[in-house]
C-alpha positions in Angstrom: 0.0 0.0 0.0 1.2 3.5 -0.7 1.3 5.8 2.2 2.8 9.3 2.7 5.7 7.8 4.6 6.7 5.1 2.1 6.4 6.8 -1.2 10.2 7.2 -1.4 10.7 3.5 -0.7 10.7 0.7 -3.3 8.7 -2.5 -3.7 12.0 -4.4 -4.1 12.9 -6.6 -1.1 16.7 -6.7 -0.8 16.8 -10.1 0.8 17.4 -13.4 -1.0 14.5 -15.8 -1.4 16.4 -18.5 0.6 17.4 -16.2 3.4 13.8 -14.8 3.7 12.4 -18.3 3.9 14.7 -19.2 6.7 13.8 -16.0 8.6 10.1 -16.9 8.2 10.6 -20.5 9.4 12.5 -19.2 12.5 10.1 -16.4 13.3 6.7 -18.0 12.8 7.5 -21.6 13.9 4.9 -23.3 11.7 5.3 -27.0 10.9 5.7 -27.8 7.2 6.3 -24.2 6.3 9.7 -25.1 4.8 8.2 -27.8 2.6 5.3 -25.6 1.6 7.7 -22.8 0.6 9.7 -25.2 -1.5 6.5 -26.4 -3.3 5.3 -22.8 -3.8 8.7 -21.7 -5.3 8.7 -24.7 -7.7 5.2 -23.9 -8.9 6.0 -20.2 -9.5 9.2 -21.3 -11.3 7.2 -23.5 -13.6 4.9 -20.6 -14.5 7.8 -18.3 -15.2 9.5 -20.9 -17.4 6.5 -20.6 -19.8 7.0 -16.8 -19.7 10.7 -17.2 -20.6 10.0 -19.5 -23.5 7.4 -17.0 -24.9 9.9 -14.1 -24.6 12.6 -16.0 -26.4 10.2 -16.9 -29.2 8.9 -13.4 -29.6 12.4 -11.9 -29.5 13.8 -14.1 -32.3 13.0 -11.8 -35.3 14.6 -8.9 -33.5 17.6 -10.7 -31.9 20.9 -9.3 -33.4 22.7 -12.4 -32.0 20.2 -15.0 -33.2 22.0 -18.2 -34.5 18.9 -20.2 -35.6 17.0 -20.3 -38.8 13.2 -20.3 -39.6 11.9 -23.5 -41.2 9.6 -22.6 -44.1 7.7 -25.9 -43.6 6.5 -24.7 -40.2 5.7 -21.1 -41.1 3.4 -19.4 -43.5 6.2 -17.5 -45.2 7.9 -14.3 -44.3 5.7 -12.2 -41.9 4.4 -8.9 -43.1 5.6 -5.6 -41.6 2.3 -5.3 -39.7 2.7 -8.8 -38.3 6.2 -8.1 -37.2 5.1 -4.9 -35.4 2.3 -6.7 -33.7 4.8 -9.4 -32.5 7.0 -6.6 -31.3 4.2 -5.0 -29.3 3.4 -8.3 -27.7 7.1 -8.8 -26.8 7.3 -5.3 -25.2 4.1 -5.8 -23.2 5.5 -9.1 -21.9 8.8 -7.5 -21.0 7.0 -4.7 -19.1 5.0 -7.3 -17.2 8.1 -9.2 -16.2 9.8 -6.0 -15.2 6.8 -5.1 -13.0 6.9 -8.5 -11.4 10.6 -8.0 -10.7 9.7 -4.6 -9.1 11.5 -2.5 -11.7 10.3 1.1 -12.3 10.1 2.9 -15.6 12.4 5.9 -16.2 10.2 8.3 -18.1 11.4 10.4 -21.0 11.2 13.5 -18.9 13.3 11.9 -16.1 15.8 10.7 -18.8 16.1 14.1 -20.4 16.6 15.7 -16.9 19.4 13.2 -16.2 21.0 14.0 -19.6 21.0 17.7 -18.8 23.0 17.3 -15.6 26.8 17.5 -15.4 28.4 14.1 -16.0 30.9 12.4 -13.7 33.0 11.4 -16.7 33.7 15.0 -17.8 32.2 14.3 -21.2 29.9 16.3 -23.4 27.5 13.6 -24.6 24.3 13.8 -26.7 21.9 11.2 -27.9 19.6 11.3 -30.9 16.5 9.5 -29.7 15.1 9.6 -33.2 17.4 6.7 -34.0 15.2 4.5 -31.9 11.9 3.1 -33.0 11.4 1.8 -29.5 13.1 2.9 -26.2 12.5 1.6 -22.7 14.6 2.4 -19.7 13.8 0.7 -16.3 15.6 0.8 -13.0 15.5 -0.9 -9.6 17.3 0.1 -6.4 18.9 3.4 -5.5 22.1 3.8 -3.5 24.8 6.2 -2.6 28.3 5.3 -3.7 31.7 7.0 -3.7 32.2 9.1 -6.8 35.3 8.3 -8.9 38.4 10.3 -8.2 38.5 13.5 -10.3 41.3 13.8 -12.8 42.7 16.7 -14.9 44.2 20.1 -14.3 41.5 21.4 -11.9 41.7 18.3 -9.7 45.5 18.6 -9.5 45.3 22.3 -8.6 42.7 21.6 -5.9 44.9 18.8 -4.4 48.0 21.1 -4.5 46.1 23.9 -2.8 45.0 21.6 0.0 48.6 20.5 0.5 49.7 24.1 0.8 47.1 24.8 3.4 47.9 21.5 5.2 44.1 20.8 5.0 42.7 17.4 6.1 41.9 14.9 3.4 38.5 15.4 1.9 36.0 12.5 2.1 35.0 11.1 -1.3 32.0 12.7 -2.8 28.8 10.7 -2.8 26.7 10.1 -5.9 23.3 8.5 -6.5 23.3 5.3 -8.5 20.8 3.0 -9.9 21.7 -0.5 -8.6 20.1 -2.1 -11.7 19.1 -0.7 -15.1 17.5 -2.3 -18.1 17.5 -0.8 -21.5 15.4 -2.1 -24.4 16.2 -0.3 -27.7 15.1 -1.1 -31.3 16.8 1.0 -33.9 15.1 2.4 -37.0 15.4 0.4 -40.3 18.0 0.9 -42.9 15.9 3.5 -44.9 16.0 5.9 -41.9 19.8 6.0 -41.7 20.3 6.0 -45.5 18.0 9.1 -45.7 20.4 10.8 -43.3 23.3 10.0 -45.4 24.9 7.6 -42.9 26.7 4.5 -44.1 24.8 1.6 -42.7 27.8 -0.7 -43.0 29.8 1.5 -40.7 27.2 1.7 -37.9 28.1 0.0 -34.6 24.7 -1.6 -34.5 22.3 -3.4 -36.9 19.4 -1.2 -38.0 16.0 -2.7 -37.4 17.3 -5.0 -34.6 16.5 -4.8 -30.9 19.1 -4.6 -28.2 18.5 -5.4 -24.5 21.0 -4.6 -21.8 21.2 -5.1 -18.0 23.6 -2.9 -16.1 24.6 -2.5 -12.4 25.6 0.6 -10.3 25.0 3.3 -12.9 25.4 6.9 -11.7 22.2 8.7 -12.3 24.1 11.6 -13.9 25.8 9.2 -16.4 22.8 7.3 -17.8 23.7 8.5 -21.4 26.9 6.4 -21.6 24.7 3.3 -21.8 23.2 4.2 -25.2 25.1 2.7 -28.1 24.5 5.8 -30.3 25.9 8.3 -27.9 27.9 11.2 -29.5 31.0 12.1 -27.5 32.6 15.6 -27.5 35.1 17.4 -25.3 33.5 19.7 -22.7 34.1 23.5 -23.0 36.2 23.3 -19.8 38.4 20.6 -21.3 38.6 22.6 -24.6 39.7 25.6 -22.6 42.5 23.6 -20.9 43.4 22.3 -24.3 43.6 25.7 -26.0 45.3 27.7 -23.3 48.5 25.6 -23.1 48.6 25.5 -26.9 48.5 29.3 -27.0 51.2 29.4 -24.3 53.4 27.2 -26.3 52.7 29.1 -29.6 53.6 32.6 -28.4 57.4 31.8 -27.7 57.5 30.0 -31.0 56.0 33.0 -32.8 58.7 35.3 -31.3 61.4 32.8 -32.3 60.1 32.6 -35.8 59.5 36.4 -36.2 62.7 37.1 -38.3 61.8 34.4 -40.9 58.2 35.6 -40.8 59.2 39.2 -41.5 61.5 38.1 -44.3 58.6 36.2 -45.9 56.2 39.1 -45.6 58.8 41.4 -47.0 59.2 39.3 -50.1 55.4 39.3 -50.6 55.3 43.1 -50.2 58.2 43.5 -52.6 56.4 41.7 -55.4 52.9 43.2 -54.8 53.7 46.6 -53.2 57.0 47.5 -54.6 60.5 48.0 -53.1 59.5 50.8 -50.8 56.8 48.7 -49.1 59.4 45.9 -48.5 62.0 48.4 -47.1 59.6 49.4 -44.3 59.9 45.9 -43.0 63.7 46.0 -43.3 63.8 43.8 -46.4 66.0 45.1 -49.3 66.3 44.1 -52.9 69.5 42.1 -52.2 67.6 39.9 -49.7 64.8 39.4 -52.2 67.1 38.4 -55.0 68.6 35.7 -52.8 66.0 33.1 -53.2 67.5 30.6 -50.8 67.0 32.5 -47.6 63.3 33.0 -48.6 62.9 29.3 -49.3 64.5 28.4 -46.1 62.3 30.8 -44.2 59.2 29.3 -45.8 60.4 25.7 -45.0 61.4 26.6 -41.4 58.0 28.2 -40.8 56.2 25.2 -42.3 58.2 22.7 -40.3 57.8 24.7 -37.1 54.1 25.3 -37.4 53.4 21.9 -38.9 55.2 20.2 -36.0 53.3 22.3 -33.5 49.9 21.6 -35.1 50.7 17.8 -35.2 51.6 17.8 -31.5 48.4 19.5 -30.6 46.5 17.1 -32.8 48.1 14.2 -30.9 47.1 15.8 -27.6 43.5 16.0 -28.8 43.5 12.4 -29.9 45.0 11.2 -26.6 42.4 13.2 -24.7 39.6 11.7 -26.8 41.0 8.2 -26.4 41.0 8.7 -22.6 37.3 9.7 -22.8 36.5 6.7 -24.8 38.3 4.5 -22.4 36.3 5.9 -19.5 33.1 5.0 -21.4 34.4 1.5 -22.3 35.4 0.8 -18.7 32.0 1.9 -17.5 30.2 -0.4 -20.0 32.6 -3.3 -19.6 32.6 -3.5 -15.8 29.0 -2.6 -15.2 27.3 -4.7 -18.0 25.8 -7.9 -16.5 24.2 -9.5 -19.6 22.7 -8.4 -22.9 20.0 -9.3 -25.4 18.3 -12.7 -24.9 20.3 -13.3 -21.8 18.6 -10.4 -20.1 15.3 -12.3 -20.2 16.7 -15.1 -18.1 17.9 -12.6 -15.5 14.6 -10.8 -15.4 12.6 -14.0 -15.1 14.8 -15.1 -12.2 14.4 -11.7 -10.5 10.6 -11.8 -11.0 10.5 -15.3 -9.5 12.5 -14.1 -6.5 10.2 -11.1 -5.8 6.9 -13.0 -6.3 8.0 -15.9 -4.1 9.1 -13.5 -1.3 5.9 -11.4 -1.5 3.6 -14.4 -1.6 5.3 -16.2 1.3 5.2 -13.1 3.5 1.6 -12.5 2.8 0.6 -16.1 3.6 2.7 -16.2 6.8 1.0 -13.1 8.3 -2.5 -14.2 7.2 -1.8 -17.6 8.9 -0.9 -15.7 12.1 -4.4 -14.0 11.9 -7.1 -16.6 11.2 -9.7 -13.9 11.7 -8.4 -12.2 8.6 -6.7 -8.9 7.9 -7.5 -5.9 5.7 -5.0 -5.4 3.0 -3.6 -2.1 4.4 -3.2 -3.7 7.9 -1.4 -6.7 6.3 0.8 -4.4 4.4 1.8 -2.5 7.6 2.5 -5.6 9.6 4.8 -7.0 6.8 6.7 -3.7 6.5 7.1 -3.5 10.3 8.5 -7.1 10.4 10.9 -6.4 7.5 12.0 -3.2 9.3 13.0 -5.4 12.3 15.3 -7.2 9.9 16.9 -3.9 8.9 15.0 -3.6 5.6 12.8 -0.7 4.7 10.5 -1.3 1.7 7.1 -0.4 0.4 5.6 -3.8 0.3 3.4 -4.4 -2.7 0.5 -6.1 -1.0 -1.9 -5.9 -3.9 0.5 -7.8 -6.1 1.0 -10.5 -3.5 -2.7 -11.0 -2.9 -3.4 -11.1 -6.7 -0.8 -13.8 -7.3 -2.0 -15.9 -4.4 -5.6 -15.5 -5.5 -4.7 -16.9 -8.9 -3.2 -20.1 -7.4 -6.3 -22.3 -7.1 -7.3 -25.9 -7.4 -10.8 -27.4 -7.3 -12.4 -24.0 -6.8 -10.2 -23.3 -3.8 -7.5 -20.6 -3.7 -4.5 -20.0 -1.4 -6.1 -16.7 -0.3 -9.7 -15.4 -0.5 -11.6 -12.3 0.6 -14.6 -12.0 2.8 -16.0 -8.4 2.8 -12.9 -6.3 3.4 -10.8 -9.0 5.1 -8.3 -11.4 3.5 -8.0 -14.9 4.7 -5.5 -17.7 3.9 -6.2 -21.3 3.4 -4.8 -23.1 6.5 -1.3 -24.5 5.9 -2.1 -28.2 5.8 -4.9 -27.5 3.2 -2.6 -25.2 1.3 0.0 -28.0 1.0 -2.7 -30.3 -0.3 -3.9 -27.6 -2.7 -0.4 -27.2 -4.3 0.0 -31.0 -4.4 -3.2 -31.3 -6.3 -2.1 -28.7 -8.8 1.1 -30.6 -9.4 -0.7 -33.9 -9.8 -2.9 -32.5 -12.5 -0.5 -30.1 -14.1 -0.1 -32.6 -17.0 -3.4 -34.6 -16.9 -2.5 -36.6 -20.0 0.5 -38.3 -18.3 -1.5 -41.0 -16.5 -3.5 -42.0 -19.5 -0.3 -42.3 -21.6 1.3 -44.6 -19.0 -1.9 -46.7 -18.7 -2.1 -47.3 -22.4 
């Protein structure tokens, strides 16, 4: 239930399924609870296995890593564009359902754009063209505070040097907000879109028309943009300033050193276009002009000097850009958990974990109150019990009761409602109910064995 005190909390229960089961067995001291929990988890796992198979099938046409082929004998030919889009819609709806079961939250376009507008931790100027995507979903679960990476660059060095001069105490690392888990689902536009923009499809780092799914961990909320494969990276104005100022500082002494050759070159130009008098104002006489070799050497020395300086600055820029790209690569490499079809396995497992924990908690507290509980009271009791374990969450009681109400056999369900109160089927009968479901899960099995 959502109350004014819990709106900032999450539905996610940061305790493993096995640890929570042991805590319930220890706390409630109910016989057969351990066996019932194992049976319940097995049934929920069976249900989610069907979900996983459906996701994998629907994802096949969009999978950039697919290594299977379609058999024409089992299909009605190539699907039309409308059929493919309908299948994509069905896939996305199922993914959203699994994300909700795993207690992920959607990051809206407004929230995403707000994050993109903030200063980045990686000192990068990044932009994303969302028009490249025909479909874009961003979900997250879990917020935390982590130490920010140590700052680098000239400003960081100057601040550290100034602290040493003042004998100041070491500064504690800055804290940043991170998303503990993030899921991205992106489908790029087709070839025609990128060709219309004049972009070479063969040189793109992704396959147009395909769908990419990523699962990341510990992503700073201010650096969400580094996760997108089409991010455009540029130097920030501050970094450009620190790049230009040293270059100008090195160029001025070189200009002073090259001034005699430069004056000679300008004097020759003035001699030919403005006459001898114009050249003499710069101290260049006819004898110097007639000697072609000094002029040639002046031109060559200037060309070598300025060319070498320009090449050095170009290398500095390339090294700076390579460092930026390495920062992004390190972020993606060390924080990427799984991608594409593998994400569905992780999400299904996370959904199983959350549903099992929520269902078990709801049942345990309803068994402790045979007279029944209103949903909001049940929610408060579970949240208070979890708080005693050191975990503060916004328990999703409606979801737990809905799941348990759907688990039924022979017109009996694990939970049922009388007026405003919810009741649970007693534990012995609940065990028999689940056992009956398992026995009749595949009703054709007995007849096959008998025949």
